[in-house]
Every structure is written in structure tokens, then in C-alpha cells.
C-alpha positions, 0 to 999 in steps of 0.5 A: 599272670605274670609280668608280661600278661597283656593288660587287655587279657585282664578280667576286669581290664579287656579290650576298651580298657587296655587301648585306653592304657595303651595311649599312655604306653602300659601294654603289660602287667610290667609297664602297669606296675612301673607307672609311677605315682608323680605326687601323693595326696597326703589325706592323713589326718582324720578328724570329727567335721568339728575339728577339722581346719578350713582350707586343708586336706582332711578325711572324715567318716560319716554318713550320706543324708542325701544325694541328687544330681542337678542340671543347671540353665547352662548345661553343667551337671552336678552331684550334691549330697549332705555328709554328716559325721555327728558332730556336723553336716557338709555338702559335697559336690561333683561335677560331670559324675550323675552316675554316682546317685546310682552308687551312693544311696542315702544311709551309706557310710563312707569316708571321704578325703578332699580339701574342706572350704566354705561355699557361702555359709556352707562348709563344703568338699568339692570333688572329694574322694570316697570309698565305704567304710568297712568295719574291720575285723574285731575278735570278742568286740575289740577291732583288731585290725582296721581295714586299709583304704586305697583312696582315702586316709592316707598318703593317696597316690597320683598318676599320670592319666588319660581320658577314661583311665583315672588315679582311682582305677589306676590304684584299684588295678595296682592293688589287685595286681601287684600283690599276684605278680610280686613272685615274678619280681627278682632283685637283680642287685647284688647285696653289697650294691644294694646295701640298706636300700629296700629290696625290689618287692617292697619298693614296689609296694611303698612307692604305690602304698606308701604308710608315710612319706619316709617310706615313699622316698625310700622306694623312690630312692631304690626305684631310681638307683635300679633305673640309672644303674642299668643304664650305667651298666648297658653304656660302661658294657658297650664301652668295654666291648668296643674297647676289643674291638680291632679298627680298620686300622691305626692310623699314622700322624704325619705331624708336619703335613697336619701342622702345616695344614692348620698353619694354612687355615684362614684363622686360629684354631682355640685352644679347646679346639686344638686340645680335643684335636689332641685326643681325636689324635690319640684314639686314631693311633690306638689299634682300637677304633675311636668312639668320641662324642666332641660336644661343643656350642653353636659355632664354636668350630666343631665342623673344623675339627672334623674336617681336620680329622677327615683329612688325617684319615685322607692322609692314611689313604682312608674315605670319611662319611659325614652324615648330617640330619637334614639336607640343608645341613648337608648342604652347608656341610659340603660347602665348608668342607670343600672351602676348607679341604680344597686347596689341598686336593681333596675331593668332597661329595654329596649324597642326600635324597635330591643329589648323589655324587654319581648315578648309580642307575646308569653305573648298574646298566654298564657294568652289571649289579655284582661289578658295582662296588668295585666300579664305584671304588675305582671311579676317578669322581669317587669323593674323598670325603661323602657328605650326606643325610639318611641317603648315607644308609643305601644299599646303593652307596657302596664306599670301600676304604672308609677310615673315618664316620662322622655324625652330627647331632648324633641323638637324631640317628637311632642305634640301628642307623648308625649300626648300618653305617658303622657296617659300610667299612671294616669298623671305622673310626667313630666321630659323633657331635653335638651342639646340645650343653649337657652337664659332664656327669649327665653326658657320661651317663647319656653317652658312656659307651662314647669317650667325652671331648668338650669344646668349651671355647668359642673362636676369637674375634666372635662378638658376644650376642646381647640378651635382653629380656624385654618387658611389654610395655617395651614391645614396641620400642622393640618393634621399632629397633628390629624395623631400624636394623632390617633398614640397615640390611639385616635380618631377624628370627622370631621364635614361637614355642607352638604352630597354632593356638593352643586352647589350654595355652591361649597366651602363648605365640603361635607361629602361624598367628604370629606371621599373621600379626606380624605381618601388620606390624611390618607391611612393608618387610617381606615375611617367611613362615617356618615350622615342624609340619612342613615337609623337609624340602619346604622346609629347606626352601624357606631356610634357603630363601631366608639365607638368600635374603628373600625374607627380612623376618623368619617367623618359626617354632624351634626347628631353627635350633640346629640349621643353616647359617645365616651371617646377615641375621642379627637379631633373634626374638624368642616369644614366649621364653619361659616355655623354653630351657635355658639351654635351648634358649642359648642354642637358638640365640647361637643361630645369630651373631654368626658374622661382623656386625653386632647381633641381639636376642630378645626374649619376651615372656608371657609373664613377668612374674619375679621368679621367671624373669629372673631364671631368664636374666640368666641369659643377659649375663652368661654366654656359657651354655654348659653353665646355663644347662647345669643351672636348668638342672638345677632349677627346672631338672632333666626335661629342660636340658633335652627338650622334646627332641632328645627326651625320647632317648632315655625316658626315665619314669622315675630317677632324674638327671638332675640328681647328680649324686645319684648318677655318680653312685650309679656309675662308681657302682657299675664300674665296680662290678663290671671290673670284678665281672665284666660278663656278669656271668655271676649275676644272671638276674642282671643280664637278664634285666640288661637283655630287655633294656637293651631290647626296649631302650630308645636312642 
């Protein structure tokens, strides 16, 4: 057995449990030992029953006096036992565990752990954890070693579970497997970086089976360090390698032409846009191809900066590829680029699944397959800028002299897709953009291979969106307000967290259910429905219909977070607002306020708990997305920044992007190590670790 051994091949696991483990992405031994506890039950207080405190977690040692299964008239299956430790008796109750009467017999001596409560006049523990009492090892009648217990009598690991795989089962298997593979756990960290942190083998032992909380904390510190350190090392290494790549050519900057063009725009650039533009220009003049991420809120003017960058590429006789995540966004950007660049004679083309700027099939008939490349290049109609979706990755599209590649919402495209796009040119300059506000330190970890620019200023003249947290008693008033705004010719978004009602989240509004309810609330208005289960073309059609004013209200899930601009939409209603992170709420809010009218964002929480309302009220007073994401990071952790859409990029098992100190510490360590040994020639274990990370790391 080694770290790569498939779990289903291990005796005692087999095919059935192997399949269940696979449901939580546990396929190999390495996956299993890296399946870390998310908390511990503290059962370390071992006391006699007559000294135990009610409503506390305790561990008791005693004997089973009786045990039986009970089937109630309502179909419930109970297993009840009487347990006595010589000082008192208590009742033990398990639900749906009738098999226990075959495992536990009268007279068995057990150690049990659980929360001591009182049911009527009798002491009781519901669903106690148990294991058999061992006598320990004794010499000449004196106990010299107490038997170690896995499930009771200490800090007990609690793991993410799935049906048929309990924490007790996981603890048992990990305790059996970890000692057998410990020889294969090699510590990759150099001594000067590891410092006083635990050895890696000790960390695995103490994260799963800690003696106390300090042990668990030290193990978590070491394992979290490794997790972030490898990410830092990878991104910095890629950045270093990219810096040695030669671009298609260093671009010349025609300042007079550029300034003339910027002055011709129908609006004035913000200071933040000009600052970011200068950072881009500095990259374009370099022999190293630009590899820059521009982060800016919805409406901050990223597209304009991209258009100006494409103009610079055009002045150098080079083409630009612009990749958008959806067809409707591609159409939107195409319209924007035409508006901005057609006046200076730049031709912008579309290349999506449904619309292409040239008919490749007809071209093949006329020229033959071998001549397609040169023919497309020489076509007079070949656009200077090609805007598209994943269709840009098609082998049919051949575009020579591409000097610039721009990707919008880059986290929606994987490394492989971006590599294909890059390969369509001789190492072009590369510009990526995102509207997700991510704190700078976190962004440098997630996207450390890219240079980072932030547009932290909105264009002048934008009317701030007024945001209100609406209590349930004000709902009818809110509906009256919505009716008034629609009567005045405006449109409304209503966002719900789920598509359909969930049995476990009955209080959360769902899009389909809300759609039906609102049809009764607004019987004279036209409502549209948008959610993630629709096909891409169906989504685009709904959004286009909304933009064309065929709907007064669009009921939707957060799929509209990144979407088409509808300047006539002035109200954003968000149901179950507490289910979203502040940064995501801010992005949804950014879908309104795009026109000249005052816009509003109404947050409807499903609870009026003071802590939840207080968190949401940050949106009433803060309009800076970066500040909101930092608040979310402190309050709810990194998962709330990225949400489901981005969480797949880096699936952290034990570290957190909320730990800013750890992020800074690992980045400094990675920079120091690469400065001393850029190829990691002296650190073979780190190279192996890095290569395995490169193979499995999602993007």
C-alpha cells in the first residue's frame, strides 16, 4: 500500500464503500489522509455519572444493563439501553440503529461519549458514540499504558460525510491506513522555511488524532502553510517563466494618435482608468508579453480600457482576439467596440456559435484546406478585432498577426482553453479582466502569475444606487413602489438563490416559485424567468427580451450577476439576501444604475436576526466592492468572496484565503526560495509536489 493506492483496492473498503467515497472525491489513500476534520467533539472530560453536569459533553465508563429495539406507532425505530457506571444509571437512545442490538449485549463494558441531558426525570444521552472498554496493559498488576480510544474520551475528529460514510467509519479507516503509509510521507519543506513548524508526518497524525487543541492547531498551521505555499510557488514560477518569453514584438506607442483618440471619446476617462492604461502601455512596450489582470467593478470601465488597448495593437498592424463567457456578452461587447472604434476605421467582427464573420465552409470549397489560413488572412473583410465565445478556440478560425488576446471574466475559462487561445498567435500580449472584487493580497495568491491592476473608481456622473434592507412588514410597500416605477416605464430584476424550493431550505425563495407568486402580485405586468437550467440560447433569448422591454420584471437566479446591460432596469430586488456574500450582492446591485435614472437595490432577508441584518446593512453605506469583499473575508471567510462560480479554481482543504497573515508569509517564503533557486534543482521533493499540483489543480 502507498499514497497512490486506490481506496477500493484496500481490504475492508472494497467497491461499495469505494463508490461512496468517490462521491466526496476520495479516490486514493492520499485523498483519504488529506480529508481533514472540520471540527472536533471534545469528549475529554471523563467523569462518573453522579458528578456529570447536565447539558455538557462527557465521557462515561460503565456497563450495559439492558438494550432493546422499539418500533413506534409512527414508524420510528429506536434502540434504547440502560447504562450504569456504579454511581448511577442513564438511558441511551439511538435512532434508526436497530443493528446495535447485535453488536452490544447486556453486560458489555463500554466507554460512551455524548451530551448529557434530562428526558423527563431520567438522565439521558441521545445518539452517544461508543466503543468497548479495554483493560490496558499491566505489569505485576499495575497499569502502565491506557488503551487509546478513537471515538470517545478525547478530542474526536468530525469529518465531512456522505451517505454510508460516517465520521466514525472514517476515523477507523484513517487510523488503520495512516501508520502503514507514513513512510511515504516525505517532508518537502527546506529546514529554514519549516522553522519551528511540525514535521509533516506529525502534522497528519495530530490533525486526525490530536491529544489536545494546541496539537490540532499546530498541525493545521503546518498543513495550511503547505497548501498555500505550493500555490504561491506555482504562480510565481509561472510568472518567472513567462518573463523569459519573447513576445510577437514590443509595441510602439504613438502618443499623439493615442491622446487624440482618447480625447475623441464621448466621455472622460477616470483617473483609475488612466493609471491602469499606463500600466498596460508599460507592458506593451516590453519584449516580454503582457500578462495582466485588470480587476474592476461592474460599470468601472474595463471594456473601454480594453478597447483602447486593442486600438494600440491596431496602430501596430496587429489584430486582437476578445473572448467573452457568453454569446450575449459577446454581442454586447461587439456593439460597444463598434461604437468606440468604427469612427477610427477599425473593423470589429463576431465569431460565436451562431454568428461568424466569414463562412469557413464556402472558403474551403474555393481554396482547398491547405490554403484556408492564407486566404482568411488576406480577406479584405477579415476584422481587425474578433470578438467571440468559446468558438474562438475552433480549429476553423485562423487569425495571423494577433498581437493581443483579451479574456473577459477569465475565471470562467480553464488553463487549457486559454493556452489554445494563446497558441493562435506568436505569443501575443495577454489581458484578462474580472468584475469580482477580490482583496489584493488574495488576488496575488489566486492570480500570482499575472500582474495586477485595479480600476477602483467609477465614471463621473454615475448616480449611486440607493440600497435598503427591507423588513418583512415593509414587503407590501416595496411591491407598491415597484409597481409605481414600472408604471413610469422602468424595469425590475428580482433575484432568488435557488431554482426550485429545497426541502432543506423551505424559507428560501426559489425562482420558479417566486415567478408564480409574482404573477399574482403583479397580474397586469409582463414577467420573464431566467435560471441556470435553461440552455445558453434560451438564456440569451430571455435576456434579449428583457433588454427589448418585452418584460417588465425579470425573475432570475444569480445567473444575471455577469450579464447584459439593461439601462432601463432601475430596481434590483434580492430575496434571501443573507444567502449571498456581500461581494456577490454588490455585483448583483451593479446590474442596475446603468442609465440616467435613480436606481434602487432592495434586500429581502428571510430572517431579521440582528447579526444578519447588521452584515447586510454594510451595503446601505458602502459602495466600494473591494471594501465589501474585505468585510466578507473577515466575517464569513473566503468562500463567500468567490461563491460557487469560482470556488472550483482552488479547492482548499484546510487553509483559508481569510488568513491574510498566512498568505503573506507563504508568498514571502516562495519569493525567497525562487530567488535562490529558480528551477528548484536543490529541492527535488518540492519539484515532485509542484508537478502533482500542476496536474490536478483546477482553474
